[in-house]
mmCIF entry with sequence, helices, sheets and N, C-alpha, C, O atoms, coordinates in Angstrom:
data_MODEL
# 
_entry.id   MODEL 
# 
_entity.id                         1 
_entity.type                       polymer 
_entity.pdbx_number_of_molecules   1 
# 
_entity_poly.entity_id                      1 
_entity_poly.type                           'polypeptide(L)' 
_entity_poly.nstd_linkage                   no 
_entity_poly.nstd_monomer                   no 
_entity_poly.pdbx_seq_one_letter_code       
;(UNK)(UNK)(UNK)(UNK)(UNK)(UNK)(UNK)(UNK)(UNK)(UNK)(UNK)(UNK)(UNK)(UNK)(UNK)(UNK)
(UNK)(UNK)(UNK)(UNK)(UNK)(UNK)(UNK)(UNK)(UNK)(UNK)(UNK)(UNK)(UNK)(UNK)(UNK)(UNK)
(UNK)(UNK)(UNK)(UNK)(UNK)(UNK)(UNK)(UNK)(UNK)(UNK)(UNK)(UNK)
;
_entity_poly.pdbx_seq_one_letter_code_can   XXXXXXXXXXXXXXXXXXXXXXXXXXXXXXXXXXXXXXXXXXXX 
_entity_poly.pdbx_strand_id                 A 
# 
loop_
_entity_poly_seq.entity_id 
_entity_poly_seq.num 
_entity_poly_seq.mon_id 
_entity_poly_seq.hetero 
1 1  UNK n 
1 2  UNK n 
1 3  UNK n 
1 4  UNK n 
1 5  UNK n 
1 6  UNK n 
1 7  UNK n 
1 8  UNK n 
1 9  UNK n 
1 10 UNK n 
1 11 UNK n 
1 12 UNK n 
1 13 UNK n 
1 14 UNK n 
1 15 UNK n 
1 16 UNK n 
1 17 UNK n 
1 18 UNK n 
1 19 UNK n 
1 20 UNK n 
1 21 UNK n 
1 22 UNK n 
1 23 UNK n 
1 24 UNK n 
1 25 UNK n 
1 26 UNK n 
1 27 UNK n 
1 28 UNK n 
1 29 UNK n 
1 30 UNK n 
1 31 UNK n 
1 32 UNK n 
1 33 UNK n 
1 34 UNK n 
1 35 UNK n 
1 36 UNK n 
1 37 UNK n 
1 38 UNK n 
1 39 UNK n 
1 40 UNK n 
1 41 UNK n 
1 42 UNK n 
1 43 UNK n 
1 44 UNK n 
# 
_struct_asym.id          A 
_struct_asym.entity_id   1 
# 
_struct_conf.conf_type_id            HELX_P 
_struct_conf.id                      HELX_P1 
_struct_conf.pdbx_PDB_helix_id       AA1 
_struct_conf.beg_label_comp_id       UNK 
_struct_conf.beg_label_asym_id       A 
_struct_conf.beg_label_seq_id        24 
_struct_conf.pdbx_beg_PDB_ins_code   ? 
_struct_conf.end_label_comp_id       UNK 
_struct_conf.end_label_asym_id       A 
_struct_conf.end_label_seq_id        27 
_struct_conf.pdbx_end_PDB_ins_code   ? 
_struct_conf.beg_auth_comp_id        UNK 
_struct_conf.beg_auth_asym_id        A 
_struct_conf.beg_auth_seq_id         24 
_struct_conf.end_auth_comp_id        UNK 
_struct_conf.end_auth_asym_id        A 
_struct_conf.end_auth_seq_id         27 
_struct_conf.pdbx_PDB_helix_class    5 
_struct_conf.details                 ? 
_struct_conf.pdbx_PDB_helix_length   4 
# 
_struct_conf_type.id          HELX_P 
_struct_conf_type.criteria    ? 
_struct_conf_type.reference   ? 
# 
_struct_sheet.id               AA1 
_struct_sheet.type             ? 
_struct_sheet.number_strands   2 
_struct_sheet.details          ? 
# 
_struct_sheet_order.sheet_id     AA1 
_struct_sheet_order.range_id_1   1 
_struct_sheet_order.range_id_2   2 
_struct_sheet_order.offset       ? 
_struct_sheet_order.sense        anti-parallel 
# 
loop_
_struct_sheet_range.sheet_id 
_struct_sheet_range.id 
_struct_sheet_range.beg_label_comp_id 
_struct_sheet_range.beg_label_asym_id 
_struct_sheet_range.beg_label_seq_id 
_struct_sheet_range.pdbx_beg_PDB_ins_code 
_struct_sheet_range.end_label_comp_id 
_struct_sheet_range.end_label_asym_id 
_struct_sheet_range.end_label_seq_id 
_struct_sheet_range.pdbx_end_PDB_ins_code 
_struct_sheet_range.beg_auth_comp_id 
_struct_sheet_range.beg_auth_asym_id 
_struct_sheet_range.beg_auth_seq_id 
_struct_sheet_range.end_auth_comp_id 
_struct_sheet_range.end_auth_asym_id 
_struct_sheet_range.end_auth_seq_id 
AA1 1 UNK A 13 ? UNK A 15 ? UNK A 13 UNK A 15 
AA1 2 UNK A 21 ? UNK A 23 ? UNK A 21 UNK A 23 
# 
loop_
_atom_site.group_PDB 
_atom_site.id 
_atom_site.type_symbol 
_atom_site.label_atom_id 
_atom_site.label_alt_id 
_atom_site.label_comp_id 
_atom_site.label_asym_id 
_atom_site.label_entity_id 
_atom_site.label_seq_id 
_atom_site.pdbx_PDB_ins_code 
_atom_site.Cartn_x 
_atom_site.Cartn_y 
_atom_site.Cartn_z 
_atom_site.occupancy 
_atom_site.B_iso_or_equiv 
_atom_site.pdbx_formal_charge 
_atom_site.auth_seq_id 
_atom_site.auth_comp_id 
_atom_site.auth_asym_id 
_atom_site.auth_atom_id 
_atom_site.pdbx_PDB_model_num 
ATOM 1   N N  . UNK A 1 1  ? 71.953 27.735 -23.732 1.00 0.00 ? 1  UNK A N  1 
ATOM 2   C CA . UNK A 1 1  ? 72.007 27.771 -25.221 1.00 0.00 ? 1  UNK A CA 1 
ATOM 3   C C  . UNK A 1 1  ? 70.939 26.797 -25.812 1.00 0.00 ? 1  UNK A C  1 
ATOM 4   O O  . UNK A 1 1  ? 70.781 25.669 -25.345 1.00 0.00 ? 1  UNK A O  1 
ATOM 5   N N  . UNK A 1 2  ? 70.236 27.269 -26.830 1.00 0.00 ? 2  UNK A N  1 
ATOM 6   C CA . UNK A 1 2  ? 69.325 26.392 -27.478 1.00 0.00 ? 2  UNK A CA 1 
ATOM 7   C C  . UNK A 1 2  ? 69.815 26.102 -28.890 1.00 0.00 ? 2  UNK A C  1 
ATOM 8   O O  . UNK A 1 2  ? 70.322 26.991 -29.574 1.00 0.00 ? 2  UNK A O  1 
ATOM 9   N N  . UNK A 1 3  ? 69.669 24.908 -29.304 1.00 0.00 ? 3  UNK A N  1 
ATOM 10  C CA . UNK A 1 3  ? 70.081 24.431 -30.647 1.00 0.00 ? 3  UNK A CA 1 
ATOM 11  C C  . UNK A 1 3  ? 68.869 24.240 -31.469 1.00 0.00 ? 3  UNK A C  1 
ATOM 12  O O  . UNK A 1 3  ? 67.890 23.665 -30.993 1.00 0.00 ? 3  UNK A O  1 
ATOM 13  N N  . UNK A 1 4  ? 68.884 24.733 -32.787 1.00 0.00 ? 4  UNK A N  1 
ATOM 14  C CA . UNK A 1 4  ? 67.805 24.538 -33.613 1.00 0.00 ? 4  UNK A CA 1 
ATOM 15  C C  . UNK A 1 4  ? 68.138 23.407 -34.556 1.00 0.00 ? 4  UNK A C  1 
ATOM 16  O O  . UNK A 1 4  ? 69.287 23.206 -34.948 1.00 0.00 ? 4  UNK A O  1 
ATOM 17  N N  . UNK A 1 5  ? 67.032 22.627 -34.930 1.00 0.00 ? 5  UNK A N  1 
ATOM 18  C CA . UNK A 1 5  ? 67.184 21.503 -35.864 1.00 0.00 ? 5  UNK A CA 1 
ATOM 19  C C  . UNK A 1 5  ? 67.786 21.988 -37.188 1.00 0.00 ? 5  UNK A C  1 
ATOM 20  O O  . UNK A 1 5  ? 67.385 23.014 -37.736 1.00 0.00 ? 5  UNK A O  1 
ATOM 21  N N  . UNK A 1 6  ? 68.713 21.256 -37.657 1.00 0.00 ? 6  UNK A N  1 
ATOM 22  C CA . UNK A 1 6  ? 69.344 21.575 -38.903 1.00 0.00 ? 6  UNK A CA 1 
ATOM 23  C C  . UNK A 1 6  ? 70.541 22.482 -38.914 1.00 0.00 ? 6  UNK A C  1 
ATOM 24  O O  . UNK A 1 6  ? 71.207 22.667 -39.933 1.00 0.00 ? 6  UNK A O  1 
ATOM 25  N N  . UNK A 1 7  ? 70.804 23.055 -37.732 1.00 0.00 ? 7  UNK A N  1 
ATOM 26  C CA . UNK A 1 7  ? 71.971 23.933 -37.662 1.00 0.00 ? 7  UNK A CA 1 
ATOM 27  C C  . UNK A 1 7  ? 73.153 23.156 -37.104 1.00 0.00 ? 7  UNK A C  1 
ATOM 28  O O  . UNK A 1 7  ? 73.020 22.173 -36.374 1.00 0.00 ? 7  UNK A O  1 
ATOM 29  N N  . UNK A 1 8  ? 74.315 23.661 -37.494 1.00 0.00 ? 8  UNK A N  1 
ATOM 30  C CA . UNK A 1 8  ? 75.572 22.862 -36.940 1.00 0.00 ? 8  UNK A CA 1 
ATOM 31  C C  . UNK A 1 8  ? 75.668 23.068 -35.398 1.00 0.00 ? 8  UNK A C  1 
ATOM 32  O O  . UNK A 1 8  ? 75.338 24.103 -34.819 1.00 0.00 ? 8  UNK A O  1 
ATOM 33  N N  . UNK A 1 9  ? 76.147 21.985 -34.837 1.00 0.00 ? 9  UNK A N  1 
ATOM 34  C CA . UNK A 1 9  ? 76.390 22.019 -33.350 1.00 0.00 ? 9  UNK A CA 1 
ATOM 35  C C  . UNK A 1 9  ? 77.650 22.874 -33.053 1.00 0.00 ? 9  UNK A C  1 
ATOM 36  O O  . UNK A 1 9  ? 78.596 22.910 -33.839 1.00 0.00 ? 9  UNK A O  1 
ATOM 37  N N  . UNK A 1 10 ? 77.621 23.545 -31.912 1.00 0.00 ? 10 UNK A N  1 
ATOM 38  C CA . UNK A 1 10 ? 78.865 24.296 -31.608 1.00 0.00 ? 10 UNK A CA 1 
ATOM 39  C C  . UNK A 1 10 ? 79.942 23.301 -31.159 1.00 0.00 ? 10 UNK A C  1 
ATOM 40  O O  . UNK A 1 10 ? 79.642 22.136 -30.901 1.00 0.00 ? 10 UNK A O  1 
ATOM 41  N N  . UNK A 1 11 ? 81.177 23.754 -31.069 1.00 0.00 ? 11 UNK A N  1 
ATOM 42  C CA . UNK A 1 11 ? 82.333 22.888 -30.682 1.00 0.00 ? 11 UNK A CA 1 
ATOM 43  C C  . UNK A 1 11 ? 82.059 22.515 -29.264 1.00 0.00 ? 11 UNK A C  1 
ATOM 44  O O  . UNK A 1 11 ? 81.610 23.352 -28.482 1.00 0.00 ? 11 UNK A O  1 
ATOM 45  N N  . UNK A 1 12 ? 82.320 21.255 -28.895 1.00 0.00 ? 12 UNK A N  1 
ATOM 46  C CA . UNK A 1 12 ? 82.269 20.890 -27.484 1.00 0.00 ? 12 UNK A CA 1 
ATOM 47  C C  . UNK A 1 12 ? 83.219 19.670 -27.236 1.00 0.00 ? 12 UNK A C  1 
ATOM 48  O O  . UNK A 1 12 ? 83.658 18.982 -28.157 1.00 0.00 ? 12 UNK A O  1 
ATOM 49  N N  . UNK A 1 13 ? 83.477 19.477 -26.006 1.00 0.00 ? 13 UNK A N  1 
ATOM 50  C CA . UNK A 1 13 ? 84.302 18.322 -25.555 1.00 0.00 ? 13 UNK A CA 1 
ATOM 51  C C  . UNK A 1 13 ? 83.648 17.769 -24.300 1.00 0.00 ? 13 UNK A C  1 
ATOM 52  O O  . UNK A 1 13 ? 83.256 18.518 -23.405 1.00 0.00 ? 13 UNK A O  1 
ATOM 53  N N  . UNK A 1 14 ? 83.541 16.488 -24.250 1.00 0.00 ? 14 UNK A N  1 
ATOM 54  C CA . UNK A 1 14 ? 82.834 15.804 -23.159 1.00 0.00 ? 14 UNK A CA 1 
ATOM 55  C C  . UNK A 1 14 ? 83.512 14.561 -22.732 1.00 0.00 ? 14 UNK A C  1 
ATOM 56  O O  . UNK A 1 14 ? 84.162 13.949 -23.579 1.00 0.00 ? 14 UNK A O  1 
ATOM 57  N N  . UNK A 1 15 ? 83.437 14.103 -21.491 1.00 0.00 ? 15 UNK A N  1 
ATOM 58  C CA . UNK A 1 15 ? 83.949 12.898 -20.986 1.00 0.00 ? 15 UNK A CA 1 
ATOM 59  C C  . UNK A 1 15 ? 82.873 11.851 -20.968 1.00 0.00 ? 15 UNK A C  1 
ATOM 60  O O  . UNK A 1 15 ? 81.754 12.113 -20.526 1.00 0.00 ? 15 UNK A O  1 
ATOM 61  N N  . UNK A 1 16 ? 83.199 10.652 -21.447 1.00 0.00 ? 16 UNK A N  1 
ATOM 62  C CA . UNK A 1 16 ? 82.243 9.539  -21.420 1.00 0.00 ? 16 UNK A CA 1 
ATOM 63  C C  . UNK A 1 16 ? 82.243 8.836  -20.012 1.00 0.00 ? 16 UNK A C  1 
ATOM 64  O O  . UNK A 1 16 ? 82.914 9.270  -19.076 1.00 0.00 ? 16 UNK A O  1 
ATOM 65  N N  . UNK A 1 17 ? 81.491 7.786  -19.931 1.00 0.00 ? 17 UNK A N  1 
ATOM 66  C CA . UNK A 1 17 ? 81.400 7.108  -18.597 1.00 0.00 ? 17 UNK A CA 1 
ATOM 67  C C  . UNK A 1 17 ? 82.724 6.412  -18.211 1.00 0.00 ? 17 UNK A C  1 
ATOM 68  O O  . UNK A 1 17 ? 82.853 5.935  -17.083 1.00 0.00 ? 17 UNK A O  1 
ATOM 69  N N  . UNK A 1 18 ? 83.640 6.353  -19.065 1.00 0.00 ? 18 UNK A N  1 
ATOM 70  C CA . UNK A 1 18 ? 84.912 5.709  -18.748 1.00 0.00 ? 18 UNK A CA 1 
ATOM 71  C C  . UNK A 1 18 ? 86.002 6.833  -18.442 1.00 0.00 ? 18 UNK A C  1 
ATOM 72  O O  . UNK A 1 18 ? 87.136 6.534  -18.067 1.00 0.00 ? 18 UNK A O  1 
ATOM 73  N N  . UNK A 1 19 ? 85.598 8.078  -18.619 1.00 0.00 ? 19 UNK A N  1 
ATOM 74  C CA . UNK A 1 19 ? 86.490 9.162  -18.351 1.00 0.00 ? 19 UNK A CA 1 
ATOM 75  C C  . UNK A 1 19 ? 87.262 9.631  -19.591 1.00 0.00 ? 19 UNK A C  1 
ATOM 76  O O  . UNK A 1 19 ? 88.078 10.548 -19.496 1.00 0.00 ? 19 UNK A O  1 
ATOM 77  N N  . UNK A 1 20 ? 87.009 9.001  -20.773 1.00 0.00 ? 20 UNK A N  1 
ATOM 78  C CA . UNK A 1 20 ? 87.718 9.314  -22.008 1.00 0.00 ? 20 UNK A CA 1 
ATOM 79  C C  . UNK A 1 20 ? 87.086 10.637 -22.569 1.00 0.00 ? 20 UNK A C  1 
ATOM 80  O O  . UNK A 1 20 ? 85.871 10.829 -22.518 1.00 0.00 ? 20 UNK A O  1 
ATOM 81  N N  . UNK A 1 21 ? 87.936 11.504 -23.086 1.00 0.00 ? 21 UNK A N  1 
ATOM 82  C CA . UNK A 1 21 ? 87.475 12.772 -23.644 1.00 0.00 ? 21 UNK A CA 1 
ATOM 83  C C  . UNK A 1 21 ? 87.118 12.490 -25.138 1.00 0.00 ? 21 UNK A C  1 
ATOM 84  O O  . UNK A 1 21 ? 87.783 11.731 -25.843 1.00 0.00 ? 21 UNK A O  1 
ATOM 85  N N  . UNK A 1 22 ? 86.013 13.166 -25.560 1.00 0.00 ? 22 UNK A N  1 
ATOM 86  C CA . UNK A 1 22 ? 85.564 13.134 -26.918 1.00 0.00 ? 22 UNK A CA 1 
ATOM 87  C C  . UNK A 1 22 ? 85.322 14.559 -27.376 1.00 0.00 ? 22 UNK A C  1 
ATOM 88  O O  . UNK A 1 22 ? 84.786 15.357 -26.606 1.00 0.00 ? 22 UNK A O  1 
ATOM 89  N N  . UNK A 1 23 ? 85.692 14.907 -28.587 1.00 0.00 ? 23 UNK A N  1 
ATOM 90  C CA . UNK A 1 23 ? 85.432 16.211 -29.096 1.00 0.00 ? 23 UNK A CA 1 
ATOM 91  C C  . UNK A 1 23 ? 84.539 16.063 -30.326 1.00 0.00 ? 23 UNK A C  1 
ATOM 92  O O  . UNK A 1 23 ? 84.580 15.034 -31.000 1.00 0.00 ? 23 UNK A O  1 
ATOM 93  N N  . UNK A 1 24 ? 83.765 17.043 -30.611 1.00 0.00 ? 24 UNK A N  1 
ATOM 94  C CA . UNK A 1 24 ? 82.850 17.000 -31.752 1.00 0.00 ? 24 UNK A CA 1 
ATOM 95  C C  . UNK A 1 24 ? 83.594 16.749 -33.008 1.00 0.00 ? 24 UNK A C  1 
ATOM 96  O O  . UNK A 1 24 ? 83.133 15.983 -33.855 1.00 0.00 ? 24 UNK A O  1 
ATOM 97  N N  . UNK A 1 25 ? 84.764 17.382 -33.173 1.00 0.00 ? 25 UNK A N  1 
ATOM 98  C CA . UNK A 1 25 ? 85.586 17.217 -34.394 1.00 0.00 ? 25 UNK A CA 1 
ATOM 99  C C  . UNK A 1 25 ? 86.057 15.849 -34.618 1.00 0.00 ? 25 UNK A C  1 
ATOM 100 O O  . UNK A 1 25 ? 86.348 15.511 -35.766 1.00 0.00 ? 25 UNK A O  1 
ATOM 101 N N  . UNK A 1 26 ? 86.170 14.979 -33.585 1.00 0.00 ? 26 UNK A N  1 
ATOM 102 C CA . UNK A 1 26 ? 86.539 13.615 -33.747 1.00 0.00 ? 26 UNK A CA 1 
ATOM 103 C C  . UNK A 1 26 ? 85.591 12.839 -34.620 1.00 0.00 ? 26 UNK A C  1 
ATOM 104 O O  . UNK A 1 26 ? 85.953 11.781 -35.134 1.00 0.00 ? 26 UNK A O  1 
ATOM 105 N N  . UNK A 1 27 ? 84.411 13.326 -34.799 1.00 0.00 ? 27 UNK A N  1 
ATOM 106 C CA . UNK A 1 27 ? 83.318 12.677 -35.513 1.00 0.00 ? 27 UNK A CA 1 
ATOM 107 C C  . UNK A 1 27 ? 82.908 13.371 -36.790 1.00 0.00 ? 27 UNK A C  1 
ATOM 108 O O  . UNK A 1 27 ? 81.835 13.098 -37.329 1.00 0.00 ? 27 UNK A O  1 
ATOM 109 N N  . UNK A 1 28 ? 83.722 14.240 -37.269 1.00 0.00 ? 28 UNK A N  1 
ATOM 110 C CA . UNK A 1 28 ? 83.470 15.082 -38.514 1.00 0.00 ? 28 UNK A CA 1 
ATOM 111 C C  . UNK A 1 28 ? 83.137 14.078 -39.685 1.00 0.00 ? 28 UNK A C  1 
ATOM 112 O O  . UNK A 1 28 ? 83.874 13.115 -39.897 1.00 0.00 ? 28 UNK A O  1 
ATOM 113 N N  . UNK A 1 29 ? 82.109 14.304 -40.375 1.00 0.00 ? 29 UNK A N  1 
ATOM 114 C CA . UNK A 1 29 ? 81.695 13.496 -41.495 1.00 0.00 ? 29 UNK A CA 1 
ATOM 115 C C  . UNK A 1 29 ? 80.908 12.217 -41.142 1.00 0.00 ? 29 UNK A C  1 
ATOM 116 O O  . UNK A 1 29 ? 80.519 11.445 -42.018 1.00 0.00 ? 29 UNK A O  1 
ATOM 117 N N  . UNK A 1 30 ? 80.694 12.028 -39.858 1.00 0.00 ? 30 UNK A N  1 
ATOM 118 C CA . UNK A 1 30 ? 80.011 10.825 -39.412 1.00 0.00 ? 30 UNK A CA 1 
ATOM 119 C C  . UNK A 1 30 ? 78.694 11.242 -38.750 1.00 0.00 ? 30 UNK A C  1 
ATOM 120 O O  . UNK A 1 30 ? 78.496 12.396 -38.369 1.00 0.00 ? 30 UNK A O  1 
ATOM 121 N N  . UNK A 1 31 ? 77.827 10.277 -38.634 1.00 0.00 ? 31 UNK A N  1 
ATOM 122 C CA . UNK A 1 31 ? 76.501 10.571 -37.938 1.00 0.00 ? 31 UNK A CA 1 
ATOM 123 C C  . UNK A 1 31 ? 76.863 10.382 -36.485 1.00 0.00 ? 31 UNK A C  1 
ATOM 124 O O  . UNK A 1 31 ? 77.560 9.428  -36.138 1.00 0.00 ? 31 UNK A O  1 
ATOM 125 N N  . UNK A 1 32 ? 76.402 11.275 -35.629 1.00 0.00 ? 32 UNK A N  1 
ATOM 126 C CA . UNK A 1 32 ? 76.643 11.185 -34.207 1.00 0.00 ? 32 UNK A CA 1 
ATOM 127 C C  . UNK A 1 32 ? 75.309 11.358 -33.476 1.00 0.00 ? 32 UNK A C  1 
ATOM 128 O O  . UNK A 1 32 ? 74.532 12.266 -33.771 1.00 0.00 ? 32 UNK A O  1 
ATOM 129 N N  . UNK A 1 33 ? 75.084 10.522 -32.577 1.00 0.00 ? 33 UNK A N  1 
ATOM 130 C CA . UNK A 1 33 ? 73.867 10.622 -31.679 1.00 0.00 ? 33 UNK A CA 1 
ATOM 131 C C  . UNK A 1 33 ? 74.354 10.821 -30.217 1.00 0.00 ? 33 UNK A C  1 
ATOM 132 O O  . UNK A 1 33 ? 75.188 10.065 -29.717 1.00 0.00 ? 33 UNK A O  1 
ATOM 133 N N  . UNK A 1 34 ? 73.814 11.846 -29.564 1.00 0.00 ? 34 UNK A N  1 
ATOM 134 C CA . UNK A 1 34 ? 74.157 12.127 -28.159 1.00 0.00 ? 34 UNK A CA 1 
ATOM 135 C C  . UNK A 1 34 ? 72.907 11.754 -27.375 1.00 0.00 ? 34 UNK A C  1 
ATOM 136 O O  . UNK A 1 34 ? 71.788 12.117 -27.737 1.00 0.00 ? 34 UNK A O  1 
ATOM 137 N N  . UNK A 1 35 ? 73.131 11.019 -26.293 1.00 0.00 ? 35 UNK A N  1 
ATOM 138 C CA . UNK A 1 35 ? 72.043 10.577 -25.440 1.00 0.00 ? 35 UNK A CA 1 
ATOM 139 C C  . UNK A 1 35 ? 72.327 11.135 -24.025 1.00 0.00 ? 35 UNK A C  1 
ATOM 140 O O  . UNK A 1 35 ? 73.370 10.884 -23.422 1.00 0.00 ? 35 UNK A O  1 
ATOM 141 N N  . UNK A 1 36 ? 71.384 11.869 -23.560 1.00 0.00 ? 36 UNK A N  1 
ATOM 142 C CA . UNK A 1 36 ? 71.534 12.476 -22.244 1.00 0.00 ? 36 UNK A CA 1 
ATOM 143 C C  . UNK A 1 36 ? 70.569 11.857 -21.243 1.00 0.00 ? 36 UNK A C  1 
ATOM 144 O O  . UNK A 1 36 ? 69.440 11.563 -21.636 1.00 0.00 ? 36 UNK A O  1 
ATOM 145 N N  . UNK A 1 37 ? 70.916 11.641 -20.008 1.00 0.00 ? 37 UNK A N  1 
ATOM 146 C CA . UNK A 1 37 ? 70.090 11.280 -18.946 1.00 0.00 ? 37 UNK A CA 1 
ATOM 147 C C  . UNK A 1 37 ? 69.968 12.304 -17.912 1.00 0.00 ? 37 UNK A C  1 
ATOM 148 O O  . UNK A 1 37 ? 70.717 12.311 -16.936 1.00 0.00 ? 37 UNK A O  1 
ATOM 149 N N  . UNK A 1 38 ? 69.007 13.208 -18.104 1.00 0.00 ? 38 UNK A N  1 
ATOM 150 C CA . UNK A 1 38 ? 68.921 14.403 -17.224 1.00 0.00 ? 38 UNK A CA 1 
ATOM 151 C C  . UNK A 1 38 ? 68.869 14.057 -15.712 1.00 0.00 ? 38 UNK A C  1 
ATOM 152 O O  . UNK A 1 38 ? 69.341 14.856 -14.902 1.00 0.00 ? 38 UNK A O  1 
ATOM 153 N N  . UNK A 1 39 ? 68.343 12.963 -15.333 1.00 0.00 ? 39 UNK A N  1 
ATOM 154 C CA . UNK A 1 39 ? 68.204 12.698 -13.887 1.00 0.00 ? 39 UNK A CA 1 
ATOM 155 C C  . UNK A 1 39 ? 69.225 11.685 -13.376 1.00 0.00 ? 39 UNK A C  1 
ATOM 156 O O  . UNK A 1 39 ? 69.091 11.141 -12.280 1.00 0.00 ? 39 UNK A O  1 
ATOM 157 N N  . UNK A 1 40 ? 70.286 11.438 -14.226 1.00 0.00 ? 40 UNK A N  1 
ATOM 158 C CA . UNK A 1 40 ? 71.349 10.560 -13.745 1.00 0.00 ? 40 UNK A CA 1 
ATOM 159 C C  . UNK A 1 40 ? 72.082 11.159 -12.603 1.00 0.00 ? 40 UNK A C  1 
ATOM 160 O O  . UNK A 1 40 ? 72.337 12.363 -12.587 1.00 0.00 ? 40 UNK A O  1 
ATOM 161 N N  . UNK A 1 41 ? 72.424 10.364 -11.658 1.00 0.00 ? 41 UNK A N  1 
ATOM 162 C CA . UNK A 1 41 ? 73.181 10.831 -10.475 1.00 0.00 ? 41 UNK A CA 1 
ATOM 163 C C  . UNK A 1 41 ? 72.459 11.863 -9.670  1.00 0.00 ? 41 UNK A C  1 
ATOM 164 O O  . UNK A 1 41 ? 73.097 12.663 -8.986  1.00 0.00 ? 41 UNK A O  1 
ATOM 165 N N  . UNK A 1 42 ? 71.169 11.878 -9.723  1.00 0.00 ? 42 UNK A N  1 
ATOM 166 C CA . UNK A 1 42 ? 70.406 12.777 -8.871  1.00 0.00 ? 42 UNK A CA 1 
ATOM 167 C C  . UNK A 1 42 ? 69.399 11.976 -8.006  1.00 0.00 ? 42 UNK A C  1 
ATOM 168 O O  . UNK A 1 42 ? 69.072 10.839 -8.347  1.00 0.00 ? 42 UNK A O  1 
ATOM 169 N N  . UNK A 1 43 ? 68.936 12.524 -6.961  1.00 0.00 ? 43 UNK A N  1 
ATOM 170 C CA . UNK A 1 43 ? 67.968 11.715 -6.060  1.00 0.00 ? 43 UNK A CA 1 
ATOM 171 C C  . UNK A 1 43 ? 66.553 11.659 -6.630  1.00 0.00 ? 43 UNK A C  1 
ATOM 172 O O  . UNK A 1 43 ? 65.713 10.924 -6.111  1.00 0.00 ? 43 UNK A O  1 
ATOM 173 N N  . UNK A 1 44 ? 66.258 12.463 -7.747  1.00 0.00 ? 44 UNK A N  1 
ATOM 174 C CA . UNK A 1 44 ? 64.918 12.512 -8.290  1.00 0.00 ? 44 UNK A CA 1 
ATOM 175 C C  . UNK A 1 44 ? 64.639 11.778 -9.424  1.00 0.00 ? 44 UNK A C  1 
ATOM 176 O O  . UNK A 1 44 ? 63.509 11.798 -9.911  1.00 0.00 ? 44 UNK A O  1 
# 
């Protein structure tokens, strides 16, 4: 899936590094920054 700038994000749920679940709706009305490490936990 590709996201375009300025369009709403689809619903998602994700676990953080402590195993806590976070849902997009938990941050409604707030600024949210997602940071991904594509090579985390990989040998490369």
